[in-house]
C-alpha positions in Angstrom: -114.8 -22.9 215.9 -118.1 -23.0 214.1 -120.9 -20.7 213.1 -124.6 -21.3 213.6 -126.9 -19.0 211.7 -130.7 -18.7 211.9 -131.7 -16.6 208.9 -135.0 -14.9 207.9 -137.0 -15.8 211.0 -140.3 -14.0 210.5 -142.5 -12.6 213.2 -145.6 -10.4 213.3 -145.0 -8.3 216.4 -146.1 -5.0 218.0 -143.0 -2.9 218.4 -142.5 0.8 217.7 -142.3 4.3 219.1 -145.8 5.2 217.8 -148.8 3.9 219.7 -150.4 2.8 216.5 -147.5 0.5 215.7 -147.9 -1.2 219.1 -151.6 -1.8 218.3 -151.6 -2.7 214.6 -148.2 -4.5 214.5 -145.8 -5.1 211.7 -143.7 -7.8 210.1 -140.2 -8.3 211.4 -137.3 -10.4 210.2 -134.6 -11.7 212.6 -131.2 -13.1 211.7 -128.8 -14.4 214.3 -125.2 -15.6 214.0 -123.6 -17.5 216.8 -119.9 -18.4 217.0 -119.2 -21.5 219.2 -117.1 -24.6 219.3 -118.8 -27.2 217.2 -116.1 -29.8 217.3 -117.7 -32.1 220.0 -121.2 -32.3 218.4 -119.5 -32.8 215.0 -117.8 -35.9 216.4 -120.6 -37.3 218.6 -123.7 -36.4 216.4 -125.5 -35.8 219.7 -127.8 -32.9 220.3 -126.9 -32.8 223.9 -123.3 -31.7 222.9 -124.6 -29.0 220.5 -125.9 -25.5 220.9 -129.6 -26.4 220.2 -130.9 -24.0 217.6 -134.5 -25.0 218.4 -134.0 -23.4 221.8 -132.4 -20.4 220.1 -135.5 -20.0 218.0 -137.8 -20.3 221.0 -135.9 -17.7 223.0 -136.0 -15.2 220.1 -139.7 -15.9 219.6 -140.4 -15.2 223.3 -138.5 -11.9 223.2 -140.2 -10.8 220.0 -143.6 -11.2 221.7 -142.7 -8.6 224.4 -143.7 -5.1 223.1 -140.8 -2.6 222.8 -140.4 0.9 221.4 -136.9 0.3 219.9 -135.3 -2.5 217.9 -132.1 -1.9 219.9 -133.9 -2.9 223.1 -135.2 -6.1 221.5 -131.8 -7.0 220.1 -130.1 -6.4 223.5 -132.7 -8.6 225.3 -132.2 -11.4 222.8 -128.4 -11.3 223.2 -128.8 -11.2 227.0 -131.1 -14.2 226.9 -128.8 -16.2 224.5 -125.7 -15.6 226.7 -127.6 -16.7 229.8 -128.8 -19.9 228.2 -125.7 -20.9 226.3 -122.4 -20.5 228.1 -120.5 -21.8 225.1 -121.3 -18.8 222.9 -118.1 -17.0 222.0 -119.7 -14.3 219.9 -123.3 -13.5 218.8 -124.7 -11.1 216.3 -128.4 -10.3 216.0 -130.1 -8.4 213.2 -133.7 -7.2 213.5 -135.4 -5.7 210.5 -138.7 -3.9 210.5 -140.5 -4.3 207.2 -142.2 -1.2 205.8 -141.5 1.1 208.8 -143.8 4.2 209.0 -141.2 6.9 208.4 -143.1 9.0 205.8 -141.4 7.7 202.7 -140.9 4.5 200.6 -138.5 2.1 202.4 -138.3 -1.6 202.4 -137.0 -2.1 205.9 -134.9 -0.7 208.7 -132.5 -2.8 210.6 -130.5 -2.8 213.8 -127.5 -5.0 214.3 -125.9 -5.7 217.7 -122.9 -7.9 218.4 -121.4 -9.1 221.6 
């Protein structure tokens, strides 16, 4: 078993419950942890045997470009997409953080974490 992590992926996206958030946008940070069997690519040193994390990034980027009201919705869509693309995923966890959310007080970020 192995773990592949993509950490601190930054996006400027247009998600939020308030209309203004979907117009002005905000900074988001995405982290993903994928558990999969890494034994074959570790032996062969061949990208065709591995879970290609460039494709993982591209799938996350695509989902982050689709406006949503809730972080939970984005996280679910990302998990759905990852599981459709990569049958070898045994478990995946996605964390989406919204930087400086407009909640009426000082807060660095708010995060949603979903696992499957």
